[in-house]
C-alpha positions in Angstrom: 28.0 47.2 -54.1 31.2 46.9 -56.2 34.0 44.4 -56.2 32.3 41.2 -55.3 29.6 39.0 -56.9 26.3 38.8 -55.2 23.3 37.0 -56.6 19.6 37.3 -55.7 17.0 34.9 -57.2 13.6 36.3 -57.9 10.3 34.5 -57.4 8.4 33.7 -60.6 11.2 35.2 -62.7 14.1 33.4 -64.3 16.9 35.5 -62.9 20.7 35.2 -62.7 23.6 37.3 -61.4 24.2 40.7 -62.9 27.9 39.8 -63.6 28.7 40.2 -67.3 32.4 39.7 -66.5 34.0 37.8 -63.6 36.3 40.7 -62.9 33.5 43.3 -62.6 30.7 41.7 -60.7 27.6 43.7 -59.7 25.1 43.4 -56.8 21.5 43.4 -56.1 19.4 44.2 -53.0 17.8 41.5 -50.8 14.0 41.2 -50.9 12.5 41.6 -47.4 11.3 38.3 -46.0 9.5 37.5 -42.8 10.7 33.9 -42.7 12.0 32.5 -39.4 15.3 30.7 -39.5 15.9 27.5 -37.4 19.7 26.9 -37.6 19.5 23.4 -36.1 17.8 22.2 -39.2 21.1 22.3 -41.0 21.5 18.7 -39.7 18.7 17.6 -42.1 21.0 18.3 -45.1 23.3 15.4 -44.1 20.9 13.1 -45.9 21.8 14.7 -49.2 25.5 13.8 -49.0 27.0 11.6 -51.6 27.4 7.9 -50.8 30.4 6.9 -48.7 30.7 10.1 -46.6 31.2 10.0 -42.8 29.6 12.8 -40.8 31.3 14.5 -37.9 31.0 17.6 -35.7 32.4 20.9 -36.6 35.7 21.8 -34.8 36.3 24.9 -32.8 36.6 28.2 -34.7 34.4 26.7 -37.5 34.4 29.1 -40.4 35.5 29.0 -44.1 39.0 30.3 -43.1 39.6 27.3 -40.8 38.2 24.9 -43.5 40.8 26.4 -45.9 43.5 25.5 -43.4 44.2 28.9 -41.8 45.2 29.1 -38.1 43.4 31.5 -35.8 44.4 35.2 -35.9 44.8 35.1 -39.7 45.2 38.4 -41.7 43.2 39.3 -44.7 44.4 41.6 -47.5 42.5 43.8 -48.1 41.3 43.8 -44.5 37.6 44.1 -45.2 37.6 40.8 -47.1 38.1 38.9 -43.9 34.3 39.1 -43.4 33.9 36.6 -46.2 36.2 34.1 -44.5 34.3 34.2 -41.2 30.8 35.5 -42.1 29.4 34.4 -38.7 32.1 35.9 -36.5 30.9 36.2 -33.0 27.6 34.5 -33.6 26.5 31.0 -32.5 27.3 28.3 -35.1 25.5 25.1 -35.9 26.6 22.6 -38.5 28.6 19.5 -39.5 31.5 18.2 -41.5 31.6 15.1 -43.8 34.7 13.3 -45.3 34.7 10.9 -48.1 36.6 9.7 -51.2 36.1 13.0 -53.1 37.0 15.5 -50.4 35.7 17.2 -47.2 32.3 19.0 -47.0 31.5 21.6 -44.3 28.1 23.1 -43.7 27.1 25.7 -41.1 24.5 28.2 -40.2 25.6 31.1 -37.9 23.5 33.8 -36.2 21.7 35.8 -35.3 23.8 38.9 -35.5 25.5 38.5 -38.9 26.0 41.8 -40.7 25.9 42.8 -44.4 27.0 40.2 -46.9 29.8 41.3 -49.1 32.4 44.1 -48.7 33.8 46.0 -51.6 37.1 45.3 -53.3 37.1 41.5 -52.8 37.2 40.2 -56.4 40.7 38.8 -55.6 42.3 38.8 -52.2 44.5 36.8 -49.8 44.4 35.3 -46.3 47.5 34.5 -44.3 47.8 32.5 -41.1 50.5 30.4 -39.7 52.3 28.6 -42.5 49.3 28.8 -44.9 48.4 31.5 -47.5 45.1 31.3 -49.3 44.5 33.0 -52.6 40.7 33.7 -52.9 38.8 34.7 -56.1 35.2 35.6 -56.5 33.2 33.4 -58.8 29.6 33.4 -60.1 27.4 32.7 -57.1 24.3 30.5 -57.1 20.8 32.0 -57.4 18.6 31.4 -54.5 15.2 33.1 -54.3 15.1 36.2 -52.1 18.6 35.5 -50.8 21.9 37.4 -51.5 24.7 34.9 -52.1 28.5 35.0 -52.7 30.8 32.4 -54.0 34.6 32.0 -53.7 37.3 29.7 -55.2 40.3 29.3 -52.9 43.7 27.8 -53.4 45.5 27.4 -50.1 49.3 26.8 -50.0 51.0 25.5 -46.8 54.7 25.3 -46.2 55.6 22.2 -44.3 58.9 20.8 -42.9 61.9 21.3 -45.2 60.1 24.0 -47.2 57.8 21.6 -49.1 54.5 23.1 -50.2 51.1 21.4 -50.1 48.1 22.7 -51.8 44.3 22.3 -51.5 41.4 23.7 -53.3 38.1 24.9 -51.8 34.8 26.1 -53.2 32.8 28.2 -50.7 29.3 29.6 -51.0 27.6 31.9 -48.5 23.9 32.8 -48.3 22.7 35.7 -46.2 19.4 34.9 -44.6 16.7 36.6 -42.7 17.0 38.0 -39.2 20.8 38.2 -39.3 21.7 34.6 -40.2 24.2 33.2 -42.7 24.5 29.8 -44.2 27.8 28.6 -45.6 29.0 25.5 -47.4 32.6 24.7 -48.2 33.9 21.8 -50.3 37.7 21.1 -49.9 39.5 18.9 -52.4 43.1 17.7 -52.9 44.3 18.5 -56.4 46.9 15.8 -56.1 44.5 13.0 -55.0 44.2 10.0 -57.3 40.5 9.7 -56.3 37.8 11.6 -58.3 37.0 14.9 -56.8 33.5 15.9 -55.9 31.4 17.5 -58.6 31.9 21.3 -58.9 28.2 22.1 -58.2 28.1 20.2 -54.8 28.7 23.3 -52.7 26.0 25.3 -54.4 23.5 22.5 -54.3 24.0 21.8 -50.6 23.8 25.5 -49.9 20.4 25.7 -51.6 19.2 22.7 -49.6 20.5 24.2 -46.4 18.6 27.4 -47.0 15.4 25.5 -47.7 15.8 23.3 -44.6 16.5 26.1 -42.1 13.7 28.3 -43.4 11.1 25.5 -43.7 11.8 24.3 -40.2 11.2 27.8 -38.8 7.7 28.1 -40.2 
């Protein structure tokens, strides 16, 4: 699959993503797994949050697009890339949010019924909804054994009263699991904040822990 980075870890092999250049990422196929997924176990990952974070429920329309600040009925360009902004569209969603001094963290598991992971032509794309436009770029995804993953870096710009613009940054990682489930973690930070932002590996680390939690709980 061309145009978007997908990474698949391999058991007993030190493996990375076949992405020699960010602009031309490659893909690999998922290894079949018979693991059962328990989406409710995403709640266990809350114990891995940094100190000082307050946990809450996910709002309605929970998806990366809403975490980036987009209103419902957003438009993706190219159109097919919208599947990355709402990977669990139409499927039940379980998850949580957490806010603290370094930003906001969202974790969810959606399914069953999620389709193929990454469409073509989504190395760089945009999402527009309401007063917000998000510029999305594919980045190197984390390696998780037997699991296709994608990763995105997003800068969302919102026009407020008087034409003033506000910006936020988000790191989003999706993992496409067994039996039509997807796990997704988004970390949103404010570039203008005086407080230290969360470490750049937080989203990938929490995603790996989420995948482990929901698979182990289903065994």
